[in-house]
C-alpha positions as CSV (number, residue, x, y, z in Angstrom):
1,X,0.0,0.0,0.0
2,X,1.5,3.3,-1.1
3,X,0.6,6.9,-0.8
4,X,-1.2,6.7,-4.1
5,X,-3.6,4.3,-2.6
6,X,-5.2,6.8,-0.2
7,X,-8.8,7.5,-1.3
8,X,-9.7,11.2,-2.1
9,X,-11.3,12.8,1.0
10,X,-13.7,15.7,0.5
11,X,-14.4,17.9,3.6
12,X,-17.4,20.0,3.8
13,X,-19.3,22.1,6.3
14,X,-22.9,22.3,7.0
15,X,-23.8,25.3,9.3
16,X,-27.4,25.5,11.0
17,X,-28.2,28.1,13.6
18,X,-29.3,26.9,17.0
19,X,-32.7,28.2,18.1
20,X,-31.7,27.7,21.8
21,X,-28.9,30.3,22.2
22,X,-28.8,34.1,21.8
23,X,-26.1,34.1,19.2
24,X,-27.5,30.9,17.3
25,X,-24.3,29.2,18.2
26,X,-23.8,25.6,19.3
27,X,-21.0,23.2,19.8
28,X,-19.0,21.7,22.6
29,X,-18.7,24.2,25.5
30,X,-20.6,26.7,23.4
31,X,-17.2,28.3,22.5
32,X,-18.8,30.5,19.8
33,X,-20.8,32.2,22.6
34,X,-17.8,32.6,25.0
35,X,-15.4,34.6,22.8
36,X,-17.5,37.4,21.6
37,X,-18.6,38.9,25.0
38,X,-14.8,38.8,26.1
39,X,-13.7,40.4,22.9
40,X,-16.4,43.1,23.3
41,X,-15.5,43.8,26.9
42,X,-11.9,44.1,26.1
43,X,-12.7,46.6,23.2
44,X,-14.9,48.6,25.6
45,X,-12.1,48.7,28.2
46,X,-9.6,49.7,25.5
47,X,-11.9,52.5,24.3
48,X,-12.3,53.9,27.7
49,X,-8.6,53.8,28.6
50,X,-7.6,57.1,26.9
51,X,-10.6,59.0,28.6
52,X,-9.9,57.4,32.1
53,X,-6.1,57.2,31.9
54,X,-6.0,53.5,32.0
55,X,-8.0,50.6,31.0
56,X,-10.8,49.9,33.6
57,X,-11.4,46.4,34.9
58,X,-14.8,45.3,33.8
59,X,-16.4,42.5,36.0
60,X,-19.7,40.7,35.6
61,X,-21.7,39.1,38.4
62,X,-24.3,36.5,38.3
63,X,-27.9,37.8,38.4
64,X,-29.5,37.8,41.8
65,X,-32.7,36.3,40.2
66,X,-32.5,33.4,37.7
67,X,-32.6,34.7,34.1
68,X,-35.0,33.0,31.7
69,X,-33.1,31.4,28.9
70,X,-34.1,32.1,25.3
71,X,-35.3,28.5,24.9
72,X,-37.4,28.7,28.1
73,X,-38.8,32.1,27.0
74,X,-39.7,30.6,23.6
75,X,-41.3,27.6,25.0
76,X,-43.4,29.8,27.7
77,X,-44.4,32.0,24.8
78,X,-45.5,29.0,22.6
79,X,-47.5,27.6,25.8
80,X,-49.2,31.0,26.2
81,X,-50.3,31.1,22.5
82,X,-51.6,27.4,22.8
83,X,-53.6,28.2,25.9
84,X,-54.9,31.3,24.2
85,X,-55.9,29.3,21.1
86,X,-57.7,26.7,23.2
87,X,-59.6,29.2,25.2
88,X,-60.8,31.2,22.1
89,X,-61.9,27.9,20.6
90,X,-63.7,26.7,23.6
91,X,-65.4,30.1,24.2
92,X,-66.9,30.1,20.7
93,X,-70.7,30.0,20.9
94,X,-71.0,27.4,17.9
95,X,-68.5,25.2,19.7
96,X,-70.4,25.5,23.0
97,X,-73.6,24.6,21.2
98,X,-72.0,21.5,19.6
99,X,-70.7,20.4,22.9
100,X,-74.1,20.9,24.8
101,X,-76.5,19.8,22.1
102,X,-74.6,16.9,20.6
103,X,-72.1,15.8,23.1
104,X,-69.2,16.9,21.0
105,X,-65.7,16.8,22.6
106,X,-62.4,18.4,22.0
107,X,-59.8,15.9,20.5
108,X,-56.7,16.5,22.7
109,X,-53.8,18.2,20.8
110,X,-56.0,19.2,17.9
111,X,-56.0,22.9,18.3
112,X,-53.0,25.1,17.1
113,X,-52.5,28.8,17.2
114,X,-52.8,30.5,13.8
115,X,-49.0,31.3,13.9
116,X,-47.9,27.7,14.2
117,X,-47.2,25.2,11.4
118,X,-49.4,22.3,11.2
């Protein structure tokens, strides 16, 4: 087996944005989400240095209250839209009439908000 026996290797990249992170990044350790804040903080400190006479030390502290993640916020909003859609459907007079006169019942998980795909 010689070097000419090595098969051709094609390398390609497929990028998809994450819906769960603020920057759309994903990966091991969320490396893409770690570097930008540090670079921005450093740039702000460098920009302030001439005005202050030296670069300030910028520190961040954890929030006293837990902060809702983007994923949790999206899930909460989706749940709120779902509840509103179900409430609007169930409060419709025609739906109420069908339920009371004909014993109709709602099929679980059959109602979707208008802005959600089927």
